[in-house]
N, C-alpha and C positions, 0 to 999 in steps of 0.2 A: 618584539614577541611574535614568534610563528604561531598561528593559529592553528588548532587542531580541528579538523572539520572530517566529519562523519559521513560517509556514504552508502547506500545500499547496493551491492553488487547485483541488482536486478535490471532487466531492459527498462523498466519505467524510470529508471534514473540517468539513462543515457542522454535524454536531451538537456538535463541540467548540468551534467560534468562534461558533454562530451567535447566542447571546445577546450576546456580546462586540461583534459587529458591529452589533447593534440597540440598544445602549446600555442593554440589561436588566442586565447584569452590567458592572460597572467592572473594568477592569484597567489597572495602571500599567506601561505597555509599549507599544512600538509595533509594529505587525505587519509582517512583511516575507513577501512571496509568493514562491514557487518551486517549481520541480518537485523531486521527492526528491533528486535527484543534486545539484541547486544548493544546497538546503538543506544537505545533507552536507557540501560543499564550503566553504560559508561557516561551519559549525560548525567545521569542522577548521582553517580560518583564523582563527577566533576573532571573526569579524565578526558572529555572533549570539551572545546568551546563552542563549537557551532555543530550542528547536527541536522539531518532529517530525522523526524522522530515519528512515531504513530500520533494520529490525532489524539488518542486515549492518553498518549502520554504527557502531552501538554496539560490536559483537563485534570490530570490527577495530581500535577505539580507546577501548575499556573503561576504560583509565586516565585518560582525558581528562574522563570525563563521569559524571554520576550521572543514574540513572533517576529519573523523576517517577512516584510511586506510583499505583497504580491509573488508569492512563491509557495506552491502547493502541489501535491500530487492529487489530482480529482477526475470526477467524471459526472456527466449529466446524461446518464444513462448507462449503457454497456460499458462495464470496466474491463473485461475479458480475463483479467488476472486474479480474480477473487471469485472462485466458483465453488458450489455445492455440487458435488456428483453423487448420485443417489440411485439406487436399485429400485426404490420405490417412491411414490409421490411424496413430497415433503410434509403433506398434510397426514401422512399416515405414519409417521416416525415416532409417535408417542411411545416412550418407553423403549425405543429401539437405539443402539449405540451410534453415535455420530462423532467420528474422529476428528478433532478440530486442531489446526495447525497451532503450534507454541512460539512460532516467529511472530505473529501479528495480533496483540490483543484487540486492536480496533475492528480487524475482521471478525474476530470471535464474538465481540460484543454486537457487531451489527448482526452476526447470525442469529445471536440469541434473540435481539428485538424482533427480527423477522419471523421467529418460530412463534414467539408470543404473540404477536399482534396482526400477521399476515396468514400464517399457516395454521395458526391455532394449535399447534402441538408441543410436546414436553419430551423430546429426546433424553438421552443420557449422553451427555458430553464427554469424550474422553481424549485426553491430551495425546496429541501424535506429532508428527512432522510433516512437512510439505516439500521437501526436496525431491528432486528427481529419484535419486538412489534410495529414497524410503517407499517408493512406490513400484516396486518391483510387481505385485499382485495387489494393485488397489482395489479391485473389485472383487476380492475373496469372498468366499462364502460365509466368513464371519463377520464382515463389515459391511452393514447395509449402506452406510453414507459417510463421505469424507469432505470436510472442508479443505480446498487446495488453494495456495496463493502463490503470487509471484510468477517467475518463469515456469515454474512446475505446472502451473494451471495451463499456461499457453501451450506447452509441450504436451499435456495429456489430451487437451482438448481438440488438438490438431492432429494427434496421432504421432508426432514426432518422439514421443517419449517411448511408444511401443509400436513398431512398424506393424504389427498383425491387428493394429486398431481397427476392427469391423464389427458389422453386427454379430457376427457369430464368437468373436474374440472374447476370452475371459476378462479383457482390461475395458469393455464397453460397458459403460453405465447407461441405465434406460432413462433416466432423468438428471437433466443439468441446470443449475440455477445459476445466473449471473447476478451477483447480490447487487450490483451497480443499478441493473435493470429494475429489480425487484424493488429497492430503496425509491428509485425515481417513479415507479407506479405507485408506490405506497404514499409518498409526500410531496410528490411533483418538484422535489428539489434536487440540487446537485448532491453528490457525497464527496467529501475530502477525507482521503485515507490517510495522508501524511502532511506534515507541515516543516518547514525550516524553523528553528529556534536557535537563539544565542543565550548562554549564561547571563543572567543579570549583571555577574561580576566580571564579565569579558569586557576589555578596554574597548571603549566605544568607537574609537576611530578605526581601530583594526577590525572590529565586528562589521563595520559599514563598508570597509574596504572590501571583504569577504563578500558580503551582500551583493555589492556592486558587480563583483567577478562572477557570481554565480547567476545573477540576472542577465548579465552579458553573454555568459555561456548559453543558457536556456534561450535567449534570443536566436543565437546562432542555431542551436540543436532543434527549434522549431522551424527553421528555413532549410534544414537539412535533414529532414526526417527518412529522406531514401537513403542518404550515407548510413545513419543510425540502424535503419531496418536491415540493411545488408550486414551490418556487424552483427546485429542480432539473431540474423538467420545463419551465419556463420559459427556463432559460439552455441547456438542450441538446437539447429535443425529444424527449427519451425519455418515453415515456408515464408520467403520473403513478402509475399503480398499480405500474410496474417501480420507477420510483424509491421509491416507499414499501417494495416488497417489499426492494430493496436495503438501504436504510437499516435496516430491520427485521432483518435477518439479520446485521450487524455489531454487534460487541461493543467497547465503548470501556473496559473496565476492563482489570484485570492482575491476576486472580485466580490461585490455585494451579494450576488447570488450565492456565490460559493459560502460566504460568510454566514448568510441565511441557513443554507444547509448544514452548516458545521455547528452553528448555534442550536438548531434543533436536535442534532444528534446529541449535543451535550445537556440539552433540555430532557431529552428522554433517559439518558444515563443518570442524570440526576435523579427524576422521578424514580428510576428502579433500583436507586440506591447504589449503582457503580462508582460515581465520582461526587465529590462535594461541589456545591455551588462554587462558581469561579468567574473571573474575568479575562477577556482577550485584551492584553496588552503588547505593543508593538515596539520595534527596535527603531529609534529615531534620532536625529542629531542631538536632540535635547535630552536623551536618554540618561 
């Protein structure tokens, strides 16, 4: 059986799939690209066997999935690709529209928690997009704030998205908030944005084989961040140094501290009524 393996086509996935893409690490599976919400949907429909999914997706349907051990996208401080850009301080956004990305519910739920518990504000969340093509005039007069994720956040923050990015430019926001940093300051914990999961119905041997390939590819990627940063620079226009800093600031494991941050996020979502109580269950040879 050929496993169908989901991949987010953002820079943050380069370290996990880079060696597979280059044929350095073989993997018995076909890769399917999609934004986080698309991969979440395909896993829920059963049209993917293994995928990276948003942390919230696992919490919502944990009985369906098994976590792949030691594999996640997380940060312990700045994440640099999940950003709130605002023309006003976050604390003053009560009643104001905040455009939120529809491609990552984990980032949206994290933003909601930060507004409630850190900034003590109640904005009006408006579904929008986070792709570069949708940010033609992101600081328009009718948009006080916007949550931007993935490559678009890096491009907007670095000025690669709009070359006129300067203090006098209409594309310049007065306030930027890195959600990874704000979470760390609030809780003292790392934040896990995405995890890799397998369908509980997937054949165990094949799933373990894909997991082993992803771990080997991840290890190669972490040892070759410079190569991946150059690839990211060429694809997005974000300066090489910014790409290297970004990739160096992410963690792709799932250690005890990461699990602590993940379960704290789930605990707060449960208290807020966003997800039902659940458990962490991992893929293993005895699954």
